[in-house]
C-alpha positions as CSV (number, residue, x, y, z in Angstrom):
1,M,-23.8,-33.5,-19.1
2,R,-26.4,-31.4,-17.4
3,T,-25.8,-29.8,-14.1
4,S,-28.0,-31.3,-11.4
5,E,-30.3,-29.1,-9.3
6,A,-28.5,-30.3,-6.2
7,E,-25.2,-28.9,-7.6
8,L,-26.8,-25.6,-8.5
9,F,-28.3,-25.3,-5.0
10,S,-24.8,-25.2,-3.5
11,V,-23.5,-22.5,-5.9
12,Q,-22.3,-19.4,-4.0
13,A,-20.7,-17.4,-6.9
14,I,-21.6,-16.9,-10.5
15,C,-19.8,-15.1,-13.4
16,V,-21.8,-13.8,-16.4
17,S,-19.5,-12.7,-19.3
18,G,-20.9,-10.9,-22.4
19,V,-24.5,-12.2,-21.8
20,R,-27.4,-9.8,-21.8
21,L,-30.1,-11.1,-19.4
22,S,-33.6,-9.7,-19.7
23,G,-35.0,-11.5,-16.7
24,V,-34.8,-14.4,-14.2
25,K,-37.3,-17.2,-14.1
26,S,-39.1,-17.7,-10.8
27,E,-37.9,-21.3,-10.4
28,A,-34.3,-20.0,-10.3
29,R,-35.1,-18.7,-6.8
30,F,-34.9,-22.3,-5.5
31,L,-31.9,-23.4,-7.6
32,F,-29.5,-20.6,-6.4
33,A,-30.6,-20.4,-2.8
34,C,-26.9,-20.1,-1.6
35,L,-25.8,-17.6,-4.3
36,H,-24.2,-14.4,-2.8
37,R,-21.5,-13.3,-5.2
38,V,-22.1,-12.1,-8.8
39,S,-19.5,-11.1,-11.4
40,V,-20.5,-9.5,-14.7
41,D,-18.1,-8.4,-17.5
42,N,-17.7,-7.7,-21.2
43,L,-20.8,-5.5,-21.3
44,D,-21.3,-1.7,-21.1
45,L,-21.5,-0.4,-17.5
46,D,-25.2,0.1,-17.5
47,T,-25.9,-3.4,-18.7
48,C,-23.4,-4.8,-16.3
49,L,-25.2,-3.2,-13.3
50,R,-28.7,-4.1,-14.6
51,T,-27.6,-7.7,-15.1
52,A,-26.1,-7.9,-11.6
53,A,-29.2,-6.4,-10.1
54,L,-31.4,-9.1,-11.8
55,F,-29.8,-11.7,-9.5
56,T,-31.3,-9.9,-6.5
57,E,-34.6,-11.2,-7.6
58,I,-33.3,-14.8,-7.0
59,T,-32.1,-14.3,-3.5
60,P,-31.7,-11.5,-1.0
61,R,-28.4,-13.2,0.1
62,I,-26.4,-11.5,-2.7
63,D,-24.0,-9.0,-1.1
64,T,-20.9,-8.9,-3.5
65,F,-20.9,-7.6,-7.0
66,K,-18.0,-7.2,-9.5
67,C,-18.9,-5.3,-12.6
68,S,-16.3,-4.7,-15.4
69,S,-17.4,-3.2,-18.7
70,S,-15.9,-3.9,-22.0
71,S,-14.5,-0.3,-22.1
72,S,-11.0,0.2,-23.5
73,D,-10.7,3.6,-21.8
74,Y,-8.3,2.4,-19.2
75,L,-5.9,1.0,-21.7
76,F,-6.3,3.9,-24.1
77,P,-7.2,6.9,-22.0
78,H,-6.5,9.4,-24.9
79,L,-9.4,8.0,-26.8
80,S,-11.9,8.8,-24.0
81,A,-10.7,12.4,-23.2
82,Q,-13.9,13.9,-24.7
83,K,-16.4,11.4,-23.2
84,P,-16.4,11.5,-19.4
85,R,-18.0,8.5,-17.7
86,R,-19.9,9.3,-14.6
87,L,-21.3,6.8,-12.0
88,N,-24.7,8.4,-11.7
89,E,-27.7,8.0,-9.4
90,S,-29.7,5.8,-11.7
91,Q,-26.9,3.3,-11.8
92,L,-26.3,3.5,-8.1
93,R,-29.9,2.9,-7.4
94,L,-29.7,-0.5,-9.0
95,L,-27.4,-1.6,-6.2
96,A,-29.1,0.1,-3.3
97,N,-29.6,-1.4,0.1
98,F,-28.0,-4.8,-0.4
99,V,-24.5,-4.8,-1.9
100,V,-21.8,-4.9,0.8
101,E,-18.8,-5.5,-1.5
102,L,-18.6,-3.7,-4.9
103,D,-15.8,-3.9,-7.5
104,L,-16.1,-1.4,-10.3
105,S,-12.5,-1.7,-11.5
106,E,-11.7,-1.2,-15.2
107,N,-14.8,0.7,-16.3
108,G,-13.2,3.9,-17.5
109,L,-15.0,5.9,-14.8
110,T,-14.0,9.6,-14.6
111,E,-16.4,10.8,-11.9
112,I,-18.7,9.6,-9.1
113,E,-21.6,11.7,-7.9
114,P,-21.1,12.0,-4.1
115,A,-24.7,12.6,-2.9
116,P,-26.3,9.6,-4.6
117,F,-23.3,7.4,-3.7
118,R,-23.8,8.1,0.0
119,Q,-27.6,7.7,-0.3
120,H,-27.7,4.4,-2.1
121,L,-24.4,2.7,-1.0
122,G,-24.1,3.6,2.6
123,Q,-23.9,-0.1,3.6
124,L,-20.7,-0.7,1.6
125,S,-17.9,-2.4,3.4
126,V,-15.5,-3.0,0.5
127,L,-15.1,-0.7,-2.5
128,K,-12.7,-1.3,-5.4
129,L,-12.3,1.3,-8.1
130,N,-8.9,0.3,-9.5
131,R,-7.8,1.0,-13.0
132,N,-10.3,3.7,-13.9
133,L,-9.7,7.3,-14.9
134,L,-10.7,9.0,-11.7
135,G,-8.9,12.3,-11.2
136,A,-10.5,13.7,-8.0
137,F,-13.2,13.1,-5.4
138,V,-15.6,15.6,-4.0
139,P,-16.1,15.0,-0.2
140,P,-18.0,13.9,1.6
141,L,-18.1,10.7,-0.4
142,F,-17.1,7.5,1.4
143,T,-19.4,6.3,4.1
144,E,-19.1,5.1,7.7
145,N,-19.2,1.3,7.1
146,L,-16.4,1.2,4.6
147,T,-13.4,-1.0,5.7
148,V,-11.5,-1.5,2.5
149,L,-11.0,1.1,-0.2
150,E,-8.9,0.4,-3.4
151,L,-8.2,3.3,-5.8
152,A,-5.1,2.0,-7.5
153,S,-4.1,3.0,-11.0
154,N,-6.2,6.1,-11.5
155,Q,-5.3,9.7,-12.2
156,L,-5.5,11.1,-8.7
157,E,-3.4,14.2,-8.2
158,R,-4.6,15.3,-4.8
159,L,-6.8,14.1,-1.9
160,E,-9.1,16.5,-0.1
161,P,-8.3,16.7,3.7
162,T,-11.9,15.7,4.5
163,L,-12.1,12.8,2.0
164,F,-12.1,10.1,4.7
165,R,-13.7,12.1,7.4
166,D,-16.8,9.9,7.7
167,A,-15.0,6.6,6.9
168,L,-13.5,6.0,10.3
169,K,-13.8,2.2,10.1
170,L,-11.3,2.0,7.2
171,E,-8.7,-0.8,7.7
172,R,-7.1,-0.8,4.3
173,I,-6.4,2.0,1.7
174,V,-4.8,1.3,-1.6
175,L,-3.6,4.3,-3.6
176,H,-0.7,3.1,-5.6
177,H,0.0,4.1,-9.3
178,N,-1.6,7.5,-9.1
179,R,-0.2,11.1,-9.5
180,L,-0.2,12.3,-5.9
181,S,2.6,14.8,-5.4
182,A,1.6,16.1,-1.9
183,L,-0.6,15.1,1.0
184,H,-2.3,17.4,3.5
185,K,-1.3,16.7,7.1
186,D,-5.0,15.8,8.0
187,T,-5.6,13.5,5.1
188,F,-5.8,10.4,7.3
189,A,-6.9,12.1,10.5
190,G,-9.1,9.9,12.7
191,L,-8.4,6.6,10.9
192,N,-7.4,4.8,14.1
193,R,-8.4,1.4,12.7
194,L,-6.3,1.7,9.6
195,V,-3.9,-1.4,9.3
196,E,-2.5,-1.1,5.8
197,L,-1.7,2.0,3.6
198,D,-0.3,1.6,0.1
199,L,1.0,4.8,-1.5
200,H,3.7,3.3,-3.8
201,R,4.3,4.6,-7.3
202,N,3.1,8.2,-6.8
203,E,5.1,11.5,-7.0
204,L,5.4,12.3,-3.3
205,K,8.4,14.5,-2.5
206,H,7.7,15.3,1.2
207,L,5.6,13.8,4.0
208,P,4.1,16.3,6.6
209,G,5.4,15.7,10.1
210,S,1.9,14.9,11.5
211,L,0.6,12.9,8.5
212,F,0.4,9.6,10.4
213,N,-0.7,11.0,13.8
214,G,-3.4,8.9,15.3
215,L,-2.9,5.9,13.1
216,S,-2.4,3.6,16.1
217,A,-3.2,0.4,14.3
218,L,-1.1,0.9,11.2
219,T,1.2,-2.1,10.6
220,R,2.0,-2.0,6.9
221,L,3.1,1.2,5.0
222,D,4.3,1.2,1.4
223,L,5.9,4.5,0.2
224,S,8.1,3.0,-2.5
225,A,8.7,4.4,-5.9
226,N,8.0,8.0,-5.0
227,R,10.4,11.0,-5.0
228,L,11.1,11.4,-1.3
229,E,14.5,13.1,-0.7
230,Y,14.4,13.2,3.1
231,L,12.4,12.1,6.1
232,D,11.1,14.5,8.8
233,T,12.1,13.2,12.3
234,S,8.5,13.6,13.5
235,T,6.7,11.8,10.6
236,F,6.9,8.3,12.0
237,C,6.9,9.0,15.7
238,S,3.2,8.1,16.2
239,L,3.8,4.7,14.6
240,S,6.4,3.6,17.1
241,T,4.3,0.9,18.7
242,S,2.4,-0.4,15.6
243,L,4.4,-0.3,12.3
244,V,5.8,-3.7,11.4
245,Y,6.5,-3.3,7.6
246,L,7.9,-0.2,5.9
247,D,8.9,0.1,2.2
248,L,10.9,3.2,1.2
249,S,12.7,1.7,-1.7
250,K,13.0,3.5,-5.1
251,N,13.0,7.0,-3.7
252,Q,15.8,9.6,-3.6
253,L,16.8,9.4,0.1
254,R,20.3,10.4,0.9
255,S,20.1,9.9,4.7
256,L,17.9,8.4,7.4
257,N,18.7,11.1,9.9
258,S,18.9,14.8,10.2
259,L,20.7,17.4,12.3
260,K,18.7,18.8,15.2
261,M,19.7,21.6,17.5
262,T,20.1,20.8,21.2
263,K,20.6,22.9,24.3
264,T,23.4,20.7,25.6
265,I,26.5,22.7,26.4
266,G,29.3,21.9,24.0
267,E,27.0,20.2,21.5
268,I,25.1,22.5,19.3
269,F,23.7,19.8,17.0
270,R,22.9,16.1,17.3
271,R,21.8,13.6,14.7
272,T,18.3,12.2,15.0
273,G,17.1,9.1,13.2
274,A,13.7,9.4,11.5
275,L,13.1,5.6,11.9
276,N,14.9,4.8,15.1
277,K,11.9,5.0,17.4
278,L,10.0,2.3,15.4
279,A,10.3,-0.3,18.1
280,C,8.0,-2.8,16.4
281,L,9.4,-2.5,12.9
282,R,10.5,-6.0,11.6
283,E,11.0,-5.4,7.9
284,L,12.5,-2.4,6.2
285,R,13.0,-1.9,2.4
286,L,15.5,0.8,1.4
287,A,16.7,-0.5,-1.9
288,E,17.5,1.9,-4.8
289,N,17.9,5.1,-2.9
290,K,21.0,7.3,-2.6
291,L,22.1,6.5,0.9
292,G,25.8,7.0,1.6
293,R,26.1,5.5,5.1
294,L,24.3,3.8,7.9
295,C,24.7,5.6,11.3
296,V,24.2,4.4,14.9
297,C,21.2,6.8,15.2
298,D,19.5,5.4,12.1
299,L,18.1,1.9,13.1
300,S,20.0,0.6,16.1
301,S,17.0,0.9,18.4
302,T,14.5,-0.9,16.2
303,G,13.7,-4.6,16.3
304,L,14.4,-5.2,12.6
305,N,14.6,-8.8,11.3
306,V,14.9,-8.0,7.6
307,L,16.8,-5.0,6.2
308,D,17.2,-4.6,2.4
309,A,19.4,-1.7,1.4
310,H,20.8,-3.0,-1.9
311,C,21.6,-0.7,-4.8
312,N,22.5,2.5,-2.8
313,R,25.8,4.4,-2.4
314,I,26.7,3.1,1.0
315,K,30.4,3.4,1.7
316,H,30.4,3.0,5.4
317,V,28.4,1.2,8.1
318,E,29.1,2.5,11.6
319,P,29.8,-0.2,14.2
320,G,26.6,-0.6,16.2
321,A,24.4,0.8,13.4
322,L,22.8,-2.5,12.7
323,P,20.1,-3.9,15.2
324,C,21.1,-7.1,16.9
325,S,17.8,-8.7,16.0
326,L,18.6,-8.9,12.2
327,T,18.2,-12.3,10.6
328,A,18.5,-11.1,6.9
329,L,20.7,-8.3,5.6
330,N,21.2,-7.2,2.0
331,L,23.9,-4.6,1.3
332,S,24.6,-5.7,-2.2
333,E,25.3,-3.2,-5.1
334,N,26.8,-0.6,-2.8
335,M,30.2,1.0,-2.5
336,L,31.5,-0.8,0.6
337,G,35.3,-0.9,0.6
338,E,35.8,2.1,-1.7
339,A,36.7,4.7,0.9
340,A,38.3,2.5,3.5
341,T,38.5,-1.1,4.8
342,V,35.3,-2.3,6.4
343,D,35.5,-1.9,10.2
344,V,36.1,-5.2,12.0
345,D,33.1,-4.4,14.3
346,T,30.6,-3.7,11.5
347,F,28.6,-6.9,12.2
348,S,29.4,-7.1,15.9
349,G,26.5,-8.5,17.9
350,L,24.5,-9.9,15.0
351,G,24.3,-13.3,16.5
352,Q,20.9,-14.0,14.9
353,L,21.9,-13.1,11.3
354,Q,21.3,-16.0,8.9
355,T,21.7,-14.4,5.5
356,L,24.2,-11.7,4.5
357,D,24.6,-10.3,0.9
358,L,27.6,-8.2,0.3
359,S,27.9,-8.9,-3.4
360,S,28.7,-6.3,-6.0
361,N,30.5,-3.9,-3.7
362,R,34.2,-2.8,-3.9
363,L,35.6,-5.1,-1.2
364,R,39.2,-6.0,-1.7
365,T,40.3,-7.2,1.8
366,L,38.3,-8.2,4.8
367,P,39.6,-7.8,8.4
368,A,40.1,-10.9,10.4
369,G,37.2,-11.5,12.7
370,L,34.7,-9.6,10.7
371,F,32.2,-12.4,10.8
372,S,33.2,-13.9,14.2
373,D,29.9,-12.9,15.9
374,L,27.7,-14.4,13.1
375,T,27.2,-17.8,14.7
376,E,23.9,-18.4,13.0
377,L,25.0,-17.4,9.5
378,A,23.9,-19.9,6.9
379,E,24.3,-17.9,3.7
380,L,27.0,-15.4,2.7
381,S,27.4,-13.8,-0.8
382,L,30.6,-12.0,-1.7
383,A,30.3,-12.3,-5.5
384,G,31.2,-9.4,-7.7
385,N,33.8,-7.8,-5.5
């Protein structure tokens, strides 16, 4: 059955896989009048880009390209160690002046020439370079119109402090599955439109105190699966009125607070919670750390709805440590009940709590009235105690 011209006229996206096109007939201009997305794969990068560019002869409406070569370099990087693959000016020129969204994931790219990139792709709004072999970027590279940048699963070990200097419209940055071990305090400076930042599965050990300063729109932050051992009390201060979701799971955190010297007579030190000023925080992931206790100064002032702290070493939860806004609480796979009986006021005031998981702890007895305030509780797990 042949596709009718009327059906082709409404086509908005096309995928070309393993086909080497040498040209486009003039009548195709009328058949694909609505076409604006082109995907080309299973060809070498040069051919992918040339094939994609051919479609611009059909219609000037094309603004989105996805080019994925047949390269096996991402899956077998050791085989490509001696053959660097650079995104050069001749390739970038093929996409000049029209592409707004560009996906060059899985092409074995090791380098991008900054000057031609800025010259020919200054109009880019979305750039995806996931699953390549990129080890570094030479700034200035990213341009002023960029709103989404995905660099996941590369080999990035550091980010230059000026890398995002001109990309002040960025709303989403994805950097997970790289090799970042440290970040300069000015890495994200000026990105006041940034909404989402994904840094999970890197090698970060410490976050500079002013790293997130000025990120007034940031609502989602993923720092899971790094090597963080402690949190500076000033690191999250600037996110107090914006951050809604925070993932710190799979790190090496032992505490959520630190001792800070005060001038109060009779009190040399006081505990300060690194997260307690995040008034808009609604979901916090703390699973698979090394936390030993939850203190009043840790989270009590937040507006948390969901707290997942399973698989830690928590032996004690101070009365008043849990925010009254909680609706879901996971404390499974901890050590509650090992050191002492759970305090009767541990869950006091949690009238909105609907699910509570205390499974796989070391609970032997529970004090009468422990759950008396949990009037909305619908699901309780005590298995494995």
